[in-house]
C-alpha positions as a Python dict, from the first residue, in 0.01 Angstrom:
ca = {
    (1, 'M'): (0, 0, 0),
    (2, 'N'): (163, -68, -334),
    (3, 'F'): (-120, 124, -502),
    (4, 'I'): (47, 454, -399),
    (5, 'F'): (327, 390, -646),
    (6, 'T'): (102, 303, -939),
    (7, 'I'): (38, 514, -1246),
    (8, 'K'): (-334, 501, -1162),
    (9, 'F'): (-278, 659, -819),
    (10, 'I'): (-49, 926, -960),
    (11, 'K'): (-306, 1015, -1229),
    (12, 'I'): (-585, 1036, -971),
    (13, 'A'): (-367, 1246, -738),
    (14, 'L'): (-275, 1489, -1017),
    (15, 'V'): (-631, 1534, -1142),
    (16, 'S'): (-752, 1567, -782),
    (17, 'A'): (-492, 1834, -711),
    (18, 'V'): (-605, 2038, -1011),
    (19, 'L'): (-971, 2009, -910),
    (20, 'F'): (-896, 2095, -547),
    (21, 'V'): (-692, 2403, -644),
    (22, 'L'): (-961, 2522, -886),
    (23, 'L'): (-1236, 2485, -625),
    (24, 'D'): (-1027, 2659, -361),
    (25, 'F'): (-941, 2940, -602),
    (26, 'L'): (-1312, 2986, -674),
    (27, 'W'): (-1386, 2991, -301),
    (28, 'L'): (-1099, 3218, -195),
    (29, 'G'): (-1094, 3443, -498),
    (30, 'V'): (-1465, 3487, -564),
    (31, 'V'): (-1712, 3357, -306),
    (32, 'A'): (-1545, 3424, 28),
    (33, 'S'): (-1304, 3701, -69),
    (34, 'P'): (-1524, 3987, 61),
    (35, 'W'): (-1576, 3809, 394),
    (36, 'Y'): (-1210, 3736, 443),
    (37, 'R'): (-1110, 4089, 340),
    (38, 'K'): (-1357, 4241, 585),
    (39, 'A'): (-1274, 4010, 875),
    (40, 'L'): (-902, 3951, 817),
    (41, 'G'): (-793, 4246, 608),
    (42, 'Y'): (-575, 4366, 893),
    (43, 'L'): (-365, 4050, 851),
    (44, 'S'): (-364, 4039, 471),
    (45, 'N'): (-142, 4168, 196),
    (46, 'L'): (-366, 4401, -1),
    (47, 'D'): (-311, 4545, -346),
    (48, 'A'): (-383, 4906, -445),
    (49, 'D'): (-752, 4821, -496),
    (50, 'G'): (-783, 4667, -150),
    (51, 'K'): (-797, 4309, -279),
    (52, 'I'): (-613, 4034, -96),
    (53, 'T'): (-298, 3922, -276),
    (54, 'F'): (-186, 3564, -233),
    (55, 'N'): (161, 3419, -205),
    (56, 'I'): (100, 3168, -484),
    (57, 'P'): (391, 2927, -415),
    (58, 'H'): (307, 2892, -46),
    (59, 'G'): (-65, 2866, -111),
    (60, 'L'): (-17, 2603, -382),
    (61, 'M'): (208, 2399, -153),
    (62, 'A'): (-57, 2395, 119),
    (63, 'Q'): (-331, 2306, -129),
    (64, 'L'): (-124, 2029, -285),
    (65, 'V'): (-48, 1872, 52),
    (66, 'I'): (-414, 1885, 154),
    (67, 'S'): (-523, 1745, -183),
    (68, 'L'): (-267, 1465, -181),
    (69, 'T'): (-359, 1367, 174),
    (70, 'L'): (-729, 1368, 89),
    (71, 'T'): (-664, 1151, -216),
    (72, 'L'): (-447, 909, -21),
    (73, 'V'): (-689, 865, 270),
    (74, 'I'): (-991, 831, 43),
    (75, 'M'): (-816, 574, -176),
    (76, 'L'): (-701, 380, 130),
    (77, 'G'): (-1061, 369, 245),
    (78, 'L'): (-1175, 254, -98),
    (79, 'Q'): (-925, -34, -73),
    (80, 'L'): (-1118, -151, 233),
    (81, 'E'): (-1473, -70, 122),
    (82, 'N'): (-1518, 36, -238),
    (83, 'R'): (-1837, 239, -192),
    (84, 'F'): (-1928, 593, -289),
    (85, 'L'): (-2058, 670, 61),
    (86, 'T'): (-1727, 556, 213),
    (87, 'S'): (-1544, 795, -16),
    (88, 'L'): (-1771, 1087, 77),
    (89, 'R'): (-1747, 1018, 450),
    (90, 'L'): (-1369, 994, 448),
    (91, 'G'): (-1337, 1307, 239),
    (92, 'A'): (-1570, 1498, 470),
    (93, 'F'): (-1382, 1385, 779),
    (94, 'V'): (-1034, 1466, 646),
    (95, 'G'): (-1147, 1804, 507),
    (96, 'F'): (-1312, 1884, 840),
    (97, 'A'): (-1003, 1775, 1037),
    (98, 'F'): (-759, 1979, 827),
    (99, 'Y'): (-961, 2298, 849),
    (100, 'V'): (-1041, 2258, 1221),
    (101, 'C'): (-668, 2224, 1291),
    (102, 'Y'): (-587, 2538, 1093),
    (103, 'D'): (-875, 2758, 1207),
    (104, 'F'): (-885, 2660, 1571),
    (105, 'T'): (-509, 2701, 1597),
    (106, 'N'): (-561, 3056, 1469),
    (107, 'L'): (-841, 3108, 1722),
    (108, 'S'): (-606, 2996, 1998),
    (109, 'F'): (-342, 3265, 1945),
    (110, 'V'): (-417, 3518, 1669),
    (111, 'K'): (-555, 3829, 1832),
    (112, 'G'): (-892, 3922, 1687),
    (113, 'W'): (-936, 3606, 1478),
    (114, 'P'): (-1316, 3585, 1428),
    (115, 'L'): (-1497, 3268, 1533),
    (116, 'W'): (-1745, 3308, 1248),
    (117, 'I'): (-1462, 3297, 992),
    (118, 'S'): (-1338, 2974, 1146),
    (119, 'L'): (-1684, 2820, 1134),
    (120, 'V'): (-1735, 2922, 770),
    (121, 'D'): (-1387, 2799, 682),
    (122, 'V'): (-1439, 2463, 855),
    (123, 'A'): (-1767, 2424, 669),
    (124, 'W'): (-1582, 2499, 343),
    (125, 'G'): (-1310, 2247, 428),
    (126, 'T'): (-1575, 1984, 490),
    (127, 'V'): (-1739, 2064, 155),
    (128, 'Q'): (-1398, 2048, -15),
    (129, 'G'): (-1349, 1705, 142),
    (130, 'V'): (-1689, 1583, 23),
    (131, 'C'): (-1607, 1709, -327),
    (132, 'A'): (-1276, 1523, -311),
    (133, 'G'): (-1458, 1210, -201),
    (134, 'C'): (-1682, 1243, -505),
    (135, 'Y'): (-1417, 1303, -768),
    (136, 'V'): (-1164, 1058, -622),
    (137, 'Y'): (-1429, 785, -628),
    (138, 'I'): (-1526, 867, -987),
    (139, 'L'): (-1163, 892, -1098),
    (140, 'S'): (-1080, 561, -930),
    (141, 'R'): (-1353, 398, -1140),
    (142, 'Y'): (-1254, 543, -1475),
    (143, 'L'): (-877, 596, -1473),
}
């Protein structure tokens, strides 16, 4: 596991974090924003225009932890089997697992939490994981 402390790993983790945050910002801020506002507006901080406002430090912390974990697990898998498909599968699984934990925990105790939001969100988490598998694999080849 010495690779975790290498410059190469740190570079890959940093670039991955930036890519993950940008993709999540695009998803949360553009694509899914109307759905989340409609379904979860009652739980959200809204600005004067009715748009969801984010607590940037807390959101970034969550995204960085998810991104770092994705990068670590994918790179561990690549140490065992350095194949693109391995990277995609691991990314998909970890993204799926993270978002299932979050969304299904919300389903278990947040009154009125919509199942369809959880399903969409889990699908997004899986896509985010696949994307991470793709860019971590590419970065591991070229950095």
